[in-house]
C-alpha positions as CSV (number, residue, x, y, z in Angstrom):
1,M,-10.7,-37.5,55.7
2,D,-7.5,-39.0,55.3
3,F,-4.4,-39.1,57.8
4,T,-0.8,-38.5,57.8
5,I,0.5,-41.6,60.2
6,K,3.9,-41.3,61.4
7,D,6.2,-43.0,64.6
8,D,8.8,-41.4,67.0
9,I,11.7,-43.1,64.6
10,G,10.7,-41.4,61.6
11,N,8.6,-43.9,59.6
12,V,5.5,-42.9,57.6
13,Y,3.0,-45.0,57.4
14,G,0.7,-45.8,54.4
15,G,-2.4,-48.2,53.8
16,T,-5.9,-48.3,52.5
17,N,-8.1,-45.6,53.1
18,F,-11.7,-46.2,53.3
19,G,-13.0,-42.7,53.2
20,G,-15.3,-40.9,55.4
21,R,-18.9,-39.9,55.6
22,G,-21.5,-38.7,58.1
23,F,-23.6,-35.8,59.3
24,P,-22.3,-32.5,61.4
25,N,-21.7,-34.4,64.6
26,D,-21.5,-37.9,63.7
27,I,-18.4,-38.7,61.2
28,S,-17.0,-41.9,60.6
29,T,-13.6,-43.1,58.8
30,G,-11.3,-46.1,58.6
31,K,-7.9,-47.0,57.4
32,T,-6.0,-49.9,57.5
33,L,-2.0,-49.6,58.3
34,E,1.0,-51.3,57.1
35,K,3.0,-53.1,59.6
36,I,4.3,-50.6,62.6
37,D,7.7,-50.7,63.3
38,E,8.3,-52.7,66.2
39,R,10.6,-50.2,67.7
40,A,8.2,-47.3,67.9
41,K,6.9,-46.1,71.0
42,T,4.5,-43.3,69.8
43,L,2.3,-43.2,66.5
44,T,1.2,-39.7,65.3
45,I,-1.9,-39.3,63.1
46,V,-2.7,-36.0,61.9
47,P,-6.5,-36.2,60.4
48,H,-7.0,-34.0,56.7
49,V,-10.5,-32.8,56.5
50,R,-12.2,-32.4,53.3
51,L,-15.5,-31.0,53.5
52,T,-18.6,-30.5,50.9
53,K,-21.9,-30.3,50.0
54,S,-22.9,-31.7,46.9
55,S,-25.6,-33.3,44.8
56,E,-24.8,-36.7,45.6
57,N,-25.1,-35.9,49.8
58,D,-27.5,-38.3,50.9
59,G,-31.1,-36.6,51.2
60,E,-29.3,-33.2,50.8
61,Q,-29.7,-30.8,47.7
62,P,-27.3,-28.4,46.4
63,F,-27.3,-25.2,47.9
64,G,-26.1,-21.8,46.6
65,E,-24.0,-21.0,43.3
66,S,-22.1,-24.0,42.2
67,V,-18.5,-23.4,42.2
68,V,-17.2,-27.0,41.0
69,S,-18.8,-29.4,38.4
70,N,-17.2,-32.4,36.8
71,G,-20.3,-33.1,34.8
72,T,-22.2,-35.5,37.7
73,T,-21.6,-33.8,40.5
74,E,-21.9,-30.5,41.3
75,V,-20.1,-29.0,44.8
76,A,-22.0,-26.2,46.6
77,D,-19.0,-25.6,49.2
78,Y,-15.6,-27.1,49.5
79,K,-13.6,-26.6,52.1
80,E,-10.1,-28.4,53.9
81,T,-8.5,-28.8,57.3
82,T,-5.9,-30.1,59.3
83,L,-7.1,-31.2,62.8
84,A,-4.5,-31.0,65.8
85,P,-2.3,-34.5,65.9
86,I,-3.1,-37.3,68.2
87,V,0.0,-39.2,69.7
88,I,-0.6,-42.8,70.8
89,N,1.7,-44.1,72.8
90,L,2.3,-47.9,72.0
91,Q,2.7,-50.9,73.9
92,K,4.7,-54.0,74.0
C-alpha cells in the first residue's frame, strides 16, 4: 500500500513508506511525512493498493498458475486499485 498526499495549496508530500500487510479484513500500513506547509487547510490522501497472493505470504501456499516469478517469489494473483480520496481538515 502506498499513498499520494497533497494539500489544498498544491504541495505534494513525500515521506518514508512502511509498506502494508495483513489479512483480508485487517490490513495495516504506515508512512512518515515531511513537514506539512503551515498555510495548508486540508490534506487529501489517495490510497493505492497492491494485492498479491504469493509463496511468501505468511502461512499461505501459492494457488493457481504462477503468473510472475523472480526466482525467489512466485505470485499467483496480483491486482492494483486506487481507493477513494480521504480529506482531512487541518486545525492550527
